[in-house]
N, C-alpha and C positions, 0 to 999 in steps of 0.2 A: 474483332472472334466474337459468333454469335455466341448469346450467354448458353448451358446446355440445361433442361432442368433435369436436375435430380426427380430417376423415376418416382409413385408414390407409392409405400407399402403401408397395408393394415396387415394384422393378426387377430386372431378370432379365436375362442372355445364354443362347443355345436353341445352341448349338455343334452345325451339322453338317455329315457327310463326305457323299462321293459315294464309290461301286464305284472301280475304278480305271477309267479309259478314261470313266467315264462326264459329259455336258453339261449344259447349262443346257439344260432342253425334256426331258429325263429325267425317268422319277417315279424312279427309284431309289436311294434316298438314307436315313442311318442321322442320329437326333439322340441328342445326350447330352444322360441325363436322370439323376438321385439317387435312391435312396432315402430318405426321410426315417429320423432316427437317433433314438434314446428307445425305451421301451418302449408308448409306444399302438401304435406302427406294429411294431413286430416281429410275425412272423409273418406280416403280411401284403402283401399283388404288388398285388393291385388297388387302383385309386385310392390307390396309397402311395408315389408318386416322383411328383419336383417336379422345373422349370427350375431351375438355380440361384441362388437372388434371395434377395432379403430386406429389410426393410420400408427408410423413410429419412425424413430429417423435412424440413420447411421449407426449413433451409441447404441442402440437398446437394442436388445435379442428379443428375436418376434413373438418367445416361448412368451419370454418378461411381457411383453407388452399386450399378450393376449388374455395375461394375469390381469394384467392393469389395468385392461380397456372392461373385460367383464366385472372386477369390483366397480371401476368409475360412470356402467351403466345400469348392472345389477341394484348395486348400493349397497352389496356383500361381497365377503371373499368368495372365491370360488374354491367351491366343495375340495374337499383333498381327492385323487385317484388317481388313476392310472391314466394317461393323456396319449391319448392314439390321434400318432400325424395323420393328416387327412390331405395335406399336400399341399400345392400352389392352385393359383385358376389367375388369367389373367383377366381381366373386368375390360367392359366396350371401353366404358371412359379411358384404360392404360394401366390400371392397379391395377399391384399386381396383391391379391390376397392368400393368405398362408391360413388354415385353419384343423386346428387339434378338434378331436371330440373326447369327450370325456361323458362314462356312467354313472350316472347323478340325479338324485329326485331333491329337487328346491320349489317351495309353494312359492308359487308367484303374488300370490297378497303379502311377501315379506319383501317385494323388490321397492327401493328405493332411489329411484332411476336419478342418475348426475345430470347435469342440466347442460344449455346453452344461453348466449345472449344475443338478440341483435336486433338487426333493425324491420319494426311491422308494423302497421303497414310498411314499406317500401315505398322512400321517399319523404316519409312523416317525421323522420328524426326523431319519432318514440322508440327507446331501447325499452325491447320488451326479452324475458325470458319465459323459455323453452322446456322442456324435458328430450334428453337424449334421445328416451325410448319410453313413450306414452303408457305401455303397457304391455305386458309378457304373456305366452299363452304355451301349453305346450299341444302340439299336432301332430296325427299320425306323419308321415316322410309325404303323403300325396295333398294332406290337407298342405303342411308346410309348400310344395312344390308348387301348389296357387298363389299361396300372399306374397313369398321371400321373391329377392330383386332374382330378375333371371340369373346375373354372374354366378350368383350363388346358391345356387339346384345343381351345382354338380356335386356339391358337397355330400348330398341327401344320398346321390349315390353310390358318392362312395361308403358313408356309414353303412350303407345296406349290404355291402360287399362284404362292410369287415363284422357284422350284427350277425349274418346271413352263412356266408362261409368263412369268418376269419380271415381272409386275404391282404384285412391290412394291418402292415406292424406299429406297435408302439412308438412311440415317438421315445429317440433316446436325448432327448435334450429336451423337452418336458420339464416343468420344476416341479 
């Protein structure tokens, strides 16, 4: 009998902020995204950024995974606030990503990203440590659309619907 591969699932938290004085119904806002670390992404800008997110297993709730992954990747706990469900999207590689948004303002200089270890250069036998996210930036939705990996851009559209029209319902299971 062939083995069945478990579907990979990932969850994340997309922070957004508005300029001083902007309110709901206003188109002006920025999102916090991170440039993926490691040698594969070095020197790339377009489609090399991500919403802080990560994989989780069947025993973990997606919202808990989003909170955990934000802390692992940013190096600080997720701020308190209202979680807005932006839903799921299936990525080209088959992974399903679930994202929440939260209005908050964090200083990107305060980030202390988590790290991962990999053999580099490949085949060298040398293990090196790299940051999961090597830098964070606040971007307009237009800037973020160019920088984010293609499969995550849908969440910008959904967040815009929330900010401009209030069409996305707050998450019921956000921590």
